C-alpha positions in Angstrom: 67.8 100.7 115.1 70.2 99.1 117.5 68.0 96.0 117.8 67.8 95.4 114.1 71.6 95.7 113.7 72.1 93.2 116.5 69.8 90.7 114.8 71.8 91.2 111.6 74.9 90.4 113.4 73.4 87.2 114.8 72.5 86.1 111.3 76.1 87.0 110.2 77.5 84.8 112.9 75.3 81.8 111.8 76.8 82.3 108.3 80.4 82.7 109.4 81.5 79.2 108.8 80.0 79.1 105.4 81.2 82.4 104.1 83.7 82.5 101.2 84.8 85.9 100.2 87.8 86.9 98.1 91.2 85.6 99.2 93.4 88.5 100.3 96.9 87.6 101.5 98.3 89.5 104.6 102.0 90.3 104.7 103.2 89.8 108.3 106.8 90.6 107.4 105.7 94.0 106.0 103.6 94.6 109.1 106.7 93.9 111.3 108.7 96.4 109.3 105.9 98.9 109.9 106.4 98.3 113.6 110.1 99.0 113.3 109.5 102.1 111.3 107.1 103.5 113.9 109.4 102.9 116.8 112.2 104.5 114.7 110.3 107.8 114.8 110.8 107.8 118.6 108.0 108.2 121.1 104.8 109.3 119.4 103.6 111.5 122.3 101.3 114.3 121.1 103.3 117.5 120.5 106.6 115.8 119.9 108.7 115.4 116.7 108.1 111.6 116.7 104.3 112.2 116.8 104.5 114.7 113.9 106.7 112.3 111.9 104.3 109.4 112.3 101.3 111.5 111.4 103.0 112.6 108.2 104.0 108.9 107.4 100.5 107.6 108.0 99.0 110.3 105.7 101.5 109.5 103.0 100.7 105.8 103.1 97.0 106.0 103.5 96.2 108.5 100.8 97.2 106.2 97.9 95.7 103.1 99.6 92.3 104.3 100.7 89.4 105.2 98.4 88.8 108.1 100.7 90.9 109.4 103.6 89.2 111.5 106.2 91.6 113.5 108.5 90.3 114.8 111.8 92.6 117.5 113.3 91.9 119.3 116.6 93.6 120.6 119.7 92.8 118.9 123.0 93.3 120.9 126.2 94.3 118.6 129.1 93.2 118.9 132.7 96.6 120.5 133.4 96.0 123.1 130.7 98.4 121.8 128.1 97.3 122.0 124.4 97.8 118.8 122.4 97.7 118.8 118.6 95.9 115.5 117.7 94.9 113.8 114.5 92.7 110.8 113.6 92.9 109.1 110.2 89.9 107.3 108.7 90.8 105.3 105.7 87.5 104.4 103.9 87.2 101.5 101.4 84.1 101.3 99.2 82.8 104.5 100.9 79.4 104.5 99.2 78.5 101.0 100.6 75.5 101.1 103.0 76.8 98.3 105.2 80.2 98.7 106.8 82.8 97.3 109.2 85.1 99.4 111.3 88.6 98.3 112.5 90.6 100.6 114.7 93.9 101.0 116.6 95.6 103.8 118.4 98.9 105.3 117.1 100.1 107.4 119.9 102.4 106.3 122.7 102.4 106.8 126.4 104.6 109.6 127.9 105.6 107.7 131.0 106.5 104.0 131.7 104.2 103.4 134.7 103.6 99.7 134.1 104.1 97.3 137.0 107.3 95.8 135.4 108.9 99.1 134.4 112.5 99.7 135.3 112.3 103.5 134.7 108.9 105.2 135.4 110.1 108.5 133.9 110.9 107.1 130.5 108.5 107.3 127.6 107.1 104.0 126.1 108.6 103.0 122.7 105.2 101.4 121.9 106.2 98.6 119.6 103.3 96.4 120.8 101.2 99.0 122.6 100.3 101.2 119.6 102.5 100.2 116.6 101.3 96.5 116.4 97.6 97.5 115.9 98.6 100.2 113.4 100.7 97.7 111.5 97.8 95.3 111.2 95.5 98.1 109.9 98.1 99.1 107.3 98.4 95.5 106.2 94.6 95.3 105.8 94.6 98.6 103.9 97.2 97.2 101.4 95.2 94.0 101.0 92.0 95.9 100.3 93.7 98.1 97.8 95.0 95.0 96.0 91.6 93.2 96.1 88.8 95.7 96.4 85.9 94.9 98.7 82.2 94.7 97.9 81.5 95.6 101.5 82.3 98.9 103.2 85.4 98.9 105.4 86.7 101.8 107.5 90.1 101.8 109.2 90.4 104.2 112.0 93.7 105.3 113.4 93.0 107.1 116.7 95.3 109.5 118.5 95.6 110.4 122.2 94.5 107.0 123.6 97.4 106.7 126.1 98.2 110.2 127.1 96.9 110.7 130.6 95.9 108.8 133.8 93.0 106.4 133.1 91.3 107.5 136.3 91.1 110.9 134.7 88.8 110.3 131.8 89.4 113.7 130.2 92.9 112.8 129.0 92.7 109.2 127.7 90.8 107.7 124.8 90.9 111.2 123.4 90.8 110.3 119.7 88.1 107.7 119.9 85.9 110.1 121.9 86.5 112.8 119.3 85.6 110.3 116.5 82.4 109.3 118.3 81.4 113.0 118.7 82.3 113.9 115.1 81.4 110.9 113.0 82.3 111.2 109.3 79.4 111.3 106.9 78.2 107.8 106.0 76.6 104.7 107.4 77.5 103.6 110.9 79.4 100.3 111.0 77.5 97.1 111.8 80.3 96.4 114.3 83.8 97.5 115.2 86.9 95.7 116.2 89.7 97.4 118.1 93.2 95.8 117.7 95.5 96.7 120.6 98.7 95.0 121.7 98.3 92.2 119.1 102.0 91.6 118.2 103.3 89.8 121.3 105.6 86.9 120.5 103.7 84.8 123.0 100.3 85.8 121.7 97.2 84.7 123.6 94.0 86.8 123.0 91.4 86.1 125.6 87.9 87.6 125.5 87.7 91.0 127.1 85.0 91.8 129.7 83.6 95.1 128.4 83.4 93.5 124.9 81.4 90.5 126.3 79.0 92.9 128.1 78.6 95.4 125.3 78.7 93.3 122.1 78.7 89.6 122.9 77.6 88.6 119.4 80.6 90.4 117.9 82.9 88.5 120.3 81.3 85.2 119.2 81.7 86.2 115.5 85.4 87.2 115.8 86.4 84.1 117.7 84.4 81.8 115.4 86.1 83.4 112.3 89.5 83.2 114.0 89.0 79.4 114.6 87.8 78.9 111.0 91.0 80.8 109.9 93.2 78.4 111.8 94.0 80.6 114.7 91.8 79.2 117.4 95.0 78.5 119.4 95.6 82.2 119.7 92.0 83.4 120.1 91.1 81.7 123.3 87.3 81.6 123.9 87.6 82.4 127.6 87.1 85.7 129.4 90.1 87.1 131.3 90.6 90.9 131.7 88.2 93.8 131.7 89.8 96.8 130.1 89.0 100.5 129.5 90.0 101.0 125.9 88.9 102.8 122.7 86.0 100.4 122.2 84.3 102.0 125.2 83.9 105.3 123.3 82.2 103.6 120.4 79.9 101.5 122.6 78.8 104.8 124.2 77.2 105.9 121.0 75.6 102.5 120.1 78.3 100.9 118.0 78.7 97.2 118.7 82.5 97.4 119.4 84.9 94.9 121.0 88.5 94.9 122.0 90.9 92.3 120.5 93.9 92.6 123.0 96.5 90.5 124.6 96.8 92.2 128.0 99.1 89.6 129.4 102.1 91.5 128.1 105.1 91.8 130.5 106.4 94.9 128.8 103.1 96.9 128.9 103.9 100.6 129.7 107.6 100.0 130.1 110.7 101.2 128.2 111.2 97.7 127.0 108.1 97.6 124.7 110.5 97.3 121.7 110.3 95.6 118.3 112.2 92.5 119.6 109.2 91.7 121.7 106.9 91.6 118.6 106.5 88.8 116.2 105.7 88.9 112.4 103.9 85.6 112.9 101.6 87.1 115.5 100.9 90.1 113.3 100.3 87.7 110.4 97.7 85.7 112.4 95.8 88.8 113.5 95.9 90.3 110.1 94.5 87.1 108.6 91.6 87.2 111.1 90.8 90.8 110.2 90.7 90.0 106.5 88.6 86.9 107.2 86.1 89.1 108.9 85.9 91.2 105.7 85.5 88.1 103.6 82.8 86.9 106.0 80.8 90.0 105.2 81.1 89.6 101.4 78.2 87.2 101.0 
């Protein structure tokens, strides 16, 4: 099964430069406003008021946009014994389609600012880029797919609990993507998945990520080829740089060809200064256009 899906992706890559699906405009200004709204809720740490407010907001937006909304709610008990109320949202477009794409982003924020450039390690992370930017891109894709329905299947996964614990302790990070992988909604598995994480940096430079190149090199080739065709080859740089533990690892573990689209060269990573002024509507616009070009590439 995995081999045949990989062959299909290879054929899709060959067709990438010839594909011409429906034109769907992406609204980068609206995506930037979505970043501001999320930061306005305060830190989205599981169990806090800001987390509950964003969950309600996402539910209210996604229900009228998606053809089907799957909500996964559960309680995660941490290694320290704390109980975290968590929720994933899966917005499905053309849910009966047998061939699907999956885009995902995490919507929670980190409880502490332990990044190397942090001025206050005890402060929570506002998460304008680390969290809110990926969510904003997915919401923009959802709006575009509602305006112009797709003949392909598209799932948008908003995962919770990515950034809660210490990454050396694998029980308390990537929680939502692990839960999704263990409790897949009914329907076809995606042909491939693209994670969008920290994609709003004003100085956006997206290099190819190491675990993506190891686990799904043909998907990396496809995404960077489509980005170049879409006019964003200056932002999607076809050179490897960082190797990152991120939500795509949970999907790779169950055989999904998943990659990470991430700008890890972000000075404000895991700091109290990850605020909306560090994010650009133009960066969100470019990444959103690439996501929609991937959908159009599938509509052959």
